Steps between C-alpha positions, in 0.01 A plus 500: 500500500488606126646328210774688320410548139771416256509465129584133524200424727271714280608307189470160662157586637370610147670210327342255744161673494492455119612130503249412764217668319463766765535310825618771733582264786719277295662805323581656846654186620717464190612864540571466873248752623177475668159524312424816718823677388402423132168667546658795682753552215208481246320763700789754500651442186292557178764359257519189709127477504482525116773239456308278753201525267691424194659189669163371604357555145802320332479211742133473448548500131757218533261288710220551264705407213617176671140411593390544137803289375410222740132507430573452112 
């Protein structure tokens, strides 16, 4: 059974992906979709794949900033 793609699920996934620093499993759970569905969406939707990459980059930047802040 396929997960129905909705704008709400998409946004929840991308937001969670950013806030978790790129953790796909946790982001999928937060959005109420399977990890597999997220990767299937990424494969068929170029715009979603680009937004995914941007969310991971932003989340990673935030984690790096926090690590530096704590180190100092």
